[in-house]
FIDRENLO-372804 format. One record per residue (C-alpha): x, y, z. Coordinates in steps of 0.001 Angstrom, whole numbers, plus 500000, padded with zeros to 6 digits. Last residue first. Layout:
N
        x        y        z
        X        Y        Z
...
END
This chain:
321
        x        y        z
   522509   426607   281594
   520133   429276   280278
   517282   428727   277817
   514477   429260   280330
   515876   432540   281666
   516939   433682   278185
   513399   433223   276846
   511918   434983   279862
   514407   437850   279360
   513822   438476   275658
   510063   439016   275527
   509011   441058   278550
   512455   442625   278921
   512244   443775   275310
   509000   445599   276136
   510741   447305   279050
   513672   448296   276821
   511247   449889   274356
   509795   451814   277292
   513114   453527   278017
   512764   455386   281292
   512837   459169   281574
   510482   459480   284532
   507574   460005   282116
   508555   456697   280483
   508305   454998   283879
   504791   456386   284239
   503840   455145   280764
   505195   451651   281585
   503423   451396   284953
   499901   452205   283772
   498999   450484   280473
   501854   447982   280145
   502227   446987   283759
   498541   447253   284641
   497299   445147   281722
   496856   441956   283771
   494033   443540   285846
   493449   447091   284556
   490756   447635   287210
   493418   447149   289879
   492381   448693   293201
   488714   448397   292205
   488962   444602   292579
   489702   444872   296294
   486913   447411   296830
   484386   445320   294908
   485278   442289   297035
   484904   444281   300254
   481470   445526   299183
   480340   442061   298073
   481390   440240   301263
   484384   438092   300320
   483749   434822   298519
   485827   435529   295403
   488806   436913   297288
   490749   433991   298752
   488644   431577   296658
   490697   432849   293777
   490042   434090   290259
   492311   436158   288022
   494823   436553   290825
   497597   439100   290257
   501294   438410   290830
   501894   441338   288440
   504681   440327   286050
   508199   441270   284962
   511456   439319   284953
   514588   441447   285459
   517964   439908   284660
   519264   441958   281709
   517553   445072   283076
   519624   445229   286270
   521811   448151   285189
   521193   450437   288152
   519078   452779   286009
   516708   449907   285182
   516471   448987   288851
   515777   452624   289747
   512985   452752   287147
   511451   449566   288577
   511795   451103   292040
   509781   454138   290915
   506941   451831   289906
   507133   450160   293322
   507009   453571   295003
   503758   454420   293214
   502278   451046   294200
   503048   451787   297827
   505656   449952   299901
   504242   449355   303392
   502573   446047   302653
   500489   444646   305504
   499386   447922   307120
   499144   449310   303574
   495954   447463   302672
   496174   444672   300120
   495721   445295   296381
   499277   446356   295608
   499819   447073   291935
   502215   445402   291352
   503374   442331   293160
   506068   441683   290554
   509667   442255   289496
   511202   438801   290008
   514954   439385   289868
   517045   436685   288221
   519898   435426   290342
   523599   435784   289448
   524821   436507   292976
   525446   440122   291895
   521751   440605   291176
   520776   439483   294661
   523376   441834   296179
   522192   444704   293976
   518651   444128   295255
   519974   444293   298815
   521936   447487   298136
   518918   448934   296311
   516835   448740   299452
   513352   449762   298279
   512018   446267   298969
   508573   444887   298220
   509425   445362   294560
   511673   442290   294694
   508640   440027   294996
   510336   436968   293454
   513838   435508   293472
   514307   433702   290133
   516826   430858   290022
   518410   429005   287084
   521182   431636   286771
   521932   430663   290365
   523707   427495   289203
   522510   425078   291868
   525066   423033   293816
   522846   422141   296776
   524808   424385   299139
   524433   427172   296586
   520647   426862   296516
   520533   426857   300314
   522719   429963   300567
   520678   431788   297912
   517506   431055   299862
   518991   432324   303122
   520103   435586   301487
   516794   435857   299650
   515061   436164   303006
   516192   439790   303112
   513956   440850   306018
   511720   443137   303946
   512583   441071   300873
   510253   438206   301798
   510687   435572   299080
   508624   433373   296782
   511275   431424   294904
   511032   430451   291233
   513239   427622   289980
   514011   426471   286437
   513779   422822   285439
   517004   421057   284413
   515482   417693   285346
   517699   416064   287971
   519439   419252   289122
   516088   421036   289312
   514604   418239   291418
   517585   418526   293742
   517138   422279   294111
   513422   421943   294828
   514154   419269   297433
   516760   421485   299106
   514253   424338   299258
   511632   421896   300588
   513876   420640   303401
   514983   424155   304340
   511425   425427   304590
   510479   422560   306877
   513523   423084   309112
   512684   426803   309413
   514621   429282   307282
   512527   432397   307939
   509030   432619   309400
   508368   435888   307565
   508365   434209   304167
   510324   431476   302448
   508632   429918   299443
   508807   427176   296842
   508376   426874   293117
   509468   424529   290333
   508887   425190   286606
   507309   423434   283618
   504707   421180   285223
   503300   418306   283211
   499773   417350   282218
   499747   413536   281915
   497185   413356   284711
   497285   411706   288150
   497664   414984   290022
   500492   416350   287883
   502313   414592   285057
   505176   412225   284285
   508335   414333   283869
   507799   417581   285759
   505206   416378   288258
   507254   413196   288785
   510391   415269   289406
   508480   417273   292018
   507430   414155   293892
   510964   412742   293732
   512338   415972   295176
   510055   415463   298190
   511639   412064   298767
   515147   413461   298321
   514470   416264   300784
   513444   413676   303350
   509951   413003   304621
   508853   412687   308224
   505103   412681   308778
   502849   414153   306133
   500282   414891   308806
   502457   417697   310181
   502024   419671   306955
   505087   420533   304890
   505585   424310   304926
   503401   426173   302466
   504223   427026   298853
   505270   423510   297856
   506698   422475   294482
   505313   422086   290979
   504467   424848   288551
   502338   425353   285469
   503430   427076   282244
   500451   428343   280238
   501108   429129   276555
   498054   431073   275419
   495791   429778   272634
   492794   430786   274729
   490516   427747   274515
   493230   425095   274640
   495156   426942   277356
   492019   427312   279464
   491171   423623   279139
   494728   422682   280148
   494662   425044   283110
   491345   423557   284263
   492795   420051   284122
   495952   421105   285981
   494129   422725   288934
   496657   424050   291448
   494883   424810   294710
   497454   426796   296663
   498906   423575   298076
   499302   422148   294562
   501495   424969   293289
   500024   428170   291812
   502565   430294   289923
   500974   430102   286461
   503781   431335   284186
   502143   433150   281285
   502786   433073   277552
   501837   434821   274304
   501398   438399   275441
   500648   441105   272888
   498172   443210   274850
   495279   441538   273014
   496692   438185   274064
   496728   439234   277715
   493158   440479   277419
   492080   437143   275936
   493728   435466   278930
   491754   437706   281269
   488483   436930   279479
   489212   433196   279613
   489965   433535   283329
   486568   435085   284024
   484862   432504   281766
   486587   429748   283733
   485280   430937   287096
   481688   431624   286061
   480108   429840   289039
   482645   431093   291553
   484810   428228   292718
   483645   426621   295949
   481649   424141   293842
   485030   422621   292962
   484930   420892   296351
   486891   417638   296184
   489308   417527   293247
   489746   421263   292617
   489569   422090   296369
   492175   419580   297532
   494950   422030   298420
   493779   425607   298576
   492262   428154   296199
   493862   429415   293011
   492938   429676   289327
   494760   432141   287056
   497648   433200   289277
   500535   435211   287797
   504326   435155   287874
   506455   435412   284709
   504215   437314   282307
   505651   436498   278901
   506036   438306   275599
   507027   435673   273068
   507389   432130   274347
   507588   430540   270896
   511365   430987   270605
   511702   428774   273679
   510405   425899   271583
   507193   424380   272906
   506568   421229   274898
   503150   419990   275918
   499668   421432   276403
   500224   422357   280070
   503487   423982   278989
   506976   422486   279052
   509790   424546   277575
   512228   423177   274977
   515466   424928   274114
   516774   427373   271493
END
């Protein structure tokens, strides 16, 4: 058993229960929570409260909130939502975007110090602490800015023991660069989760990630963006989960949706477009258990194993070395 930091303080890993490992409750952009909260929809917190109640009704006890500061992380709102819902909410530190030009020249060690402060002192001038570190590498590849932040994330993990979640772009196998950077920094890859694996159907690449010792982030399901951006359909993603189970990856799969409860990205769309986006996932945070699991069972998959993955694997991920 080990301790895990939530926005309400530490809990024992045994208290995690069924956990969604990559979701977004409140997201916008850097500075919105502190400067322009009026850009949130008026009933923002009630929307999230309803979603958290739905998670609890489905048997979930914990959720990893994957919104770092530059996607509008709002620690005070997350704390209020955790208090009202009784859910364990694990917030993240790190950068999603590349460091902005106006930051000037910072070293990996200096960025690492920021992340360590979020993990050990508190985020955004509060005593609300992050419980996991996140960064990203997308279509742009291993640019100098991306490399600096990946190294900073690794160094903050080495100083604190915090686990790492990496937004990745499987279509061009960005995980290979991310694994290299983690290794160069001396990170035990059992601390690392490579996200968005369902955007690839290349089982050789997924096998390679698994063989490195990484955890596989099984998320971005269902797809709520048009197919010209994401070629892998929701139906194919469900089939890929079954293929991953058949390939023996179940001991290192971490399940979630990567769904946004509320976000300025969607909430201010024209009404018809907003309704269309939301109609693509009426189940919201229940999609995995109410839609994907039954379909996988029809393919011959073991649903009991899927439920165990939701409870046992997050605990093992956070308890590991």
